[in-house]
N, C-alpha and C positions, 0 to 999 in steps of 0.2 A: 478710527479704523474703518476701512471700507467693508462692503459686504463680502461674505464668503459665498462663492457660487457653488451650488451642488448640481452637477450635470448628471441627471438621472430621471428616468421615466417610470421606474418600478415603484408603485405606491407603497408597497410593504417596506422596501429599503428606505424610501424617503421618510416614512413615519419613524423608522428606527433611528435614522440619523437625526431627525428633528428632536426626538425625545432625548437623545444623548446630549445634543448641543444645549438644549434648554436646561437640562439637569446640571450642566457645568456652566450655566449662565452665559453661554455664547448665544446672543439673540440676533446679531446682525448677519443674517444669512438669507439666501433666496434659492428656492428649488427651481431648476430650469429643466423643462421637460420637452422642449422642441427646439429644433435647430436654429430658427430665426431668433428666438429670445436668448439663446445661449450666445450667439455671436454678438448681438446687440449689447448684452450685459457685459461681456468681456471687453468689448471695444470702448464702452463709454463709462463703465463703473470703475475701471482700472483696479480690479481686485488684487489683493495681496496673496490670496489663497483660493484655489479652486479644487473641489473634490469631484473626481470623475469616475463614474462607473464604466470601466472599459469593457464590461461584459453585458452591457445593456442591449438586449435584442431589438428594441424598438427605436434606437437612435443610431444614426450612421456616424459612429465615433470617428471613423477614418476620415470622412468628409469634413467633420467639424475640426479635427486636428489639422487637416490640410489648410483650411481657411485661416485658422489661427497662425499657422506657420508663416503666412505671407505678411503678417502685421506685427513684426518683431518690435517695432518702436514702443508699442503700448502693452504688449503681452509678455511681460517678463515675470509673471506671477509664479508662485510655487504650486506644485500639484501633489495632492494625496490621491493615489489611485486605488480603486476597489476592483477586484477581479474574481471571477469564479474559477477556482483551480481545476474544476472538472472540464472546463471549456478551453482554457488557455493557461499557459504557465507564466510565472513571474518573469522568467528570463525572456520569454517571447514578447511580452509587453514592453520591457525595458529596451530590447533590441529594436523593436518596431518604432518606438517613440524616443529614441536616444537624444534627439535634438531638443526635446522639451525638458522643462525644469521639474522632473518627477523626483520628489524628495523621499517618498516611500511608497510601497505597494502593500496593501492589506487584502488578504483573501476574505471570502464571504463569511468567515468565522471571526477572524481577528478584528475586522473593522467594528464589530459589536463591542469588543473589549477595550480597544485603545484608540479609537478614532479621535475622540475629543481631546484626549491627552496629547496626541500627535499635533492636532490643530493648535492647541495652546502653546506647545513648544515652538512651533513655527512662528506664530504671531508674536510671541515674546522675543524672538530673535530675528524678526523680519529685517532689521537694519543690516544684518550680515548679507542678506541676499539682494537687497534692492538699492544699494548705494552706488551701483554701476562704477565702482572703482574710485570713488571720489576721495576716500580716506588717504590713499597713498599720495595724493597731491599736497597734503599738508605735512607729510612725513616722508623720510627716505624709504621707509619700509612700512608695509601694512601689517599691523599686529592685531590680535584678537584672542578671545578665550571663551570657553563654555564650561559649564559644570553639570555633571550628570548624577542622578541618584542611582541606587543599585537596582535599576529596573531594566532587565535585558530586553524587554519588549519594546522599549523606546530607542534602543541603540541605533536602529536603522534610520531614524529621523535625524539624529545628530550626524551620522555618517553621510546622509544625504545633504545636510546643510553645508558641511565643509567641502564636500565634493563640488557642490554647485557654486561655491565661491570661486573656485579655480576655473570652472568652465565659464561662468558669467564674465570673468575678467579676461577671457580668451587666453588663458595660460596653458590649459591642456585641452585636448580634443574631446568632443562630446562622446566619441566611441570609447573613451577611457573611463567613462563614468562608473560602469559596473565594477571595474577593477579597483578603482580608488575607493568606492563605497565598501567593497569587500575588505580592503586593507583596514580601514577604520572600524568597520563593524567587528572584525575579529579581534583587533587589539583592544577595543573598548570592552568587549565581552570578557577578554582575558583579565583586564584590570578589575572588573567587577567580580568575576569568578575567583581567580587565584589571588588577587590583591585584597580587595576589601572584604570578601567573604572567606578568604583563607582556605579555600577548597584545595586540598593537596592531591597529588598524583594518585595515591592509593584509594583515597576516599572517592574520587571521581570515577575511578575504574570500577570499584565495587557497586556504585550507584548505577552506572550505565549498564553493567553486565546483568543487573537484576531487572532491567527493563525500565529504569527511571530515565528522566531527561534532565538536562542541566537547568532548565527554567524552574522545575520543581525543587531541585536542590538549592538553588539560589534563594527561592522563596522560603525554604526551610531555614536557611542561614539568617535571613532577614528578620526572623522572629526575635532574634537577639537585638535589643534596642541599641547596643553599642555598635553593632554591625550596620544596622539600618540607617544610622546617622552619617556613616561614611560617604564620601563623594569621590567621583573621578573627575579630574580636571583635564582640559585639553587646551593648550596654548599654541599659537602659531605666529610665524613671522614669514611674510611673503615678500620676497625681493624680485628682482628682474628675472633671474635665471632659475630659481628654485624656491620651493616652499618647505619650511621646516616646522614640523608639529611635534609637540611633547605631550604625551599622555601619561598622567601621573595618578596613582591611587594612594590610599592611606593605609595600605597593608604593611606587613613586616618585610616584604620582598622575598626573593628566592635566589638560589644559586643558578645563575644563568648558564654558565658553562656546563654544569652537571645536567641541567635540564635539556640543553641542546644535544649533549651526548646521548642522553636516554632516548630522545625521539629519533635521533639518527640511527640508533641500533634497532629500534622497532620498525623503521621504514615508513613509507608513505601512507600505509593503511593503519597506522597507529591511531588509537582513540584520542591521543593527546598531541598538542603542538601544532594543530592545524593553523592557528592564527599566526604563529611565528613563521611557518613555512609559506603561507600565502603572502604575508607582508614582505618577506625576504625576496620572493619571486617577482612581485610587481613593483616594489618601491625601489628608488635609487639607492637608498641606504636605510638600514634598520640597526639600531644600537640600543643597549640598555645601560642604565647607570650601575654602579658597583653594588648597590643595595638590591637592585632588581625590582624597584617599584616605579620606575619611570622608563618609558620607551621613546626614543627619538626616531622619527620617520621623516625622510626627505623625499620629496616628489620633484623630479626634474621637469621643467616646463618645456612644452613643445614650442618650436620656433615658427615664425611666419604664419600664424593663424589669423586669417582675415575674417572679421565678423560678417555674417550674411547681411547684405544691404536690403532695406525694405523694397518690396515689389514695386512700389510707386516710383522708385528711382531708376528703374530698369532702362528708361530711355534717356536718362541725363548723361552729360558729358563726363567720361571717365578719364582722369589724368594720372599717369604714372610719374611720380616725382623721384628725383635722385637726391642723395645726401648733399646738402648745401643750397638746394633750390629755394627760392623765396616764393611762398604761397600768396601772401598779401603784404602790403606795405603800409606803415604808419602814415596817416594823413591822406591816403587816397579814398575816393568815394566807395562805399561799400554796397555795390549793387548785386552782389551774389554771396552765397555762403557755401561752405564745403563740408560734405559728409566724410568723416574719416573712416576709410575702409581698413587701412593698415599703415604702419609706420609710427615714428615718434617725431614730434615737432617742438621747437623752442619758441618762446614768446619774448619779444624785445620791446621795450619802451624807453625812449630817449637814450638809445644805445646801451641799455642795461638789460640783462637777462632777468625777466620777472616771473617766468613760469614755463611749464611744458605741457604738451597735449599728447594724447594717444587715443586709440579707438574708444576707450571708456568715456571720453569727453564728448563723443558723437559728432560735434560740429566745430568748425573753425569759422570765426568771423560773424557769429550770429547777432552780437550786440549792435554793431554798425548796420547790419542788414535790417534788423527790426526797427531801429531808430532812424533809418534813412539818413545816416550820418557818416562822417569820416572815420576811417579805421583808427583805433586808439593805440594799435601796436603792430609791429612787424612779426610775421610768423615764418620761420625757416624750417626746412626738413633736416632733422638730425640723422635720419636713416633713409634708405630707399623706402618708398611706400606708395600707396594708392589713395586718391581722394576723388569724390564725385562732386562736380561743380553744379550748383543749382541757381538758376537766375530768379530774380524776384517774380517775374511773370509766371514762370513754371511752378515756383513754390506756392503761389497763391492758387493756382489751378490744382495743385496737389491737396491743399487744405480744403478746397471746395469739394474735391472728390472723396477725401478721407478726413472729414471734420474732426474725428477723434484725435488726429494728430495735434490739433490745437491744444487739447488737454495734456497730451504728452509734453509738448513744448513748454507749457506753463509749469509743469512738474519739474522738468529739466532745469529751467531757469531759476526756479525757486530753490532747488538744491544748490545751484552754483552761488546764489546770493547768500544762502546760509553758510556755505563754505567760505566765502569772502568775509562774512561777518565774524566767523570763528578765527580766521587768520588775523583780521584787524584787531580783534579783542586780545589775541595772544601778543601781538606787537605792542599794543597799548600797555599791557601788563608788564612786558619786558622793559619798556621805557620808564614806567612808573617806579619799577623796582631798582632801576640803575642808580647807583650812588654817584653823586657828582664828584669829579676829580679836580684837583687844584694843580 
């Protein structure tokens, strides 16, 4: 595991964070208190998680984030943000930095309570964020799952994780992040509250009207060991056009039609039903099973999202390709490689289709390029798209100017080799298990 970077110059906050991390046996972290070391750390350590104090008065956070935004090849880490709610709102931070992978924001009270728990959840599930879409190259559809305890304070982290999956895969626009996180946050809270904890309509009404809050009510319910052991599961399937999520609790369920009718009669200012109303408004589809303990949510993907190209490629040749165009041919000399900005491409070897590429693969033709060898395959455009052609000379100049890109390329090629090994192992298992026919 790489270092956790802590972007903060306030000694009191740094001491509090360090104490919390050490208590939970998270020892690989570095406190970064000036702009130069922050940029150097992020560029060369390739962290998986960075904690940023967005309200730090002695750091130019806006300048730091601006520099990071130009270096997208190596800076796809997750962010836990800390902010002072008296100086800036959570919504303002999310809106200002929507292009960044902010998984959750904690105010200057909450970070003292759940910061390390949030960090552990992210690191335990880091493969969800940083696979750059490689899993769907092995399967027709990308599938995954998460399990949550009955802790409403960590819901925002899980909602941030699944939202970031869609954004990093360039399936939905960054400006949709807040809406998607809101959908999942509300439905996960409902699963904990009404499902696992069995908090009914009247019980919640009485508790709220006497000045209580739902977090305290859930904590009260969790004193029952049978309830505290229950979990909420979230499973998903991501295809080309849409993503489908199923959120399931271990409760007894509820009468969905009766509940919808009740919140409809009470109107938009009712104390209940906020989650269902929010999800219904922002999601493509929301449905419950007959028992009422599982919600199905579908998110429709945005079309024609082109990932932002690294600033270092701004002067390179941009090629708009049309469906059917040949990008490179098997057997030709590979003196250039191509950055995939948009579009889908098929890979052919010996006149057989052997794979496909899209922006999550980042490059076309890098193996022949790096090995100074002939192309091992032909690549054709399956859709209209855009690629950036990079010559060997220019690429070497880019590496000299941005040496951290060398680390990024090693990481990229390592993941592709692992992917190929997994595919080969699967093929070998299939061949081994095949019964001979007579």
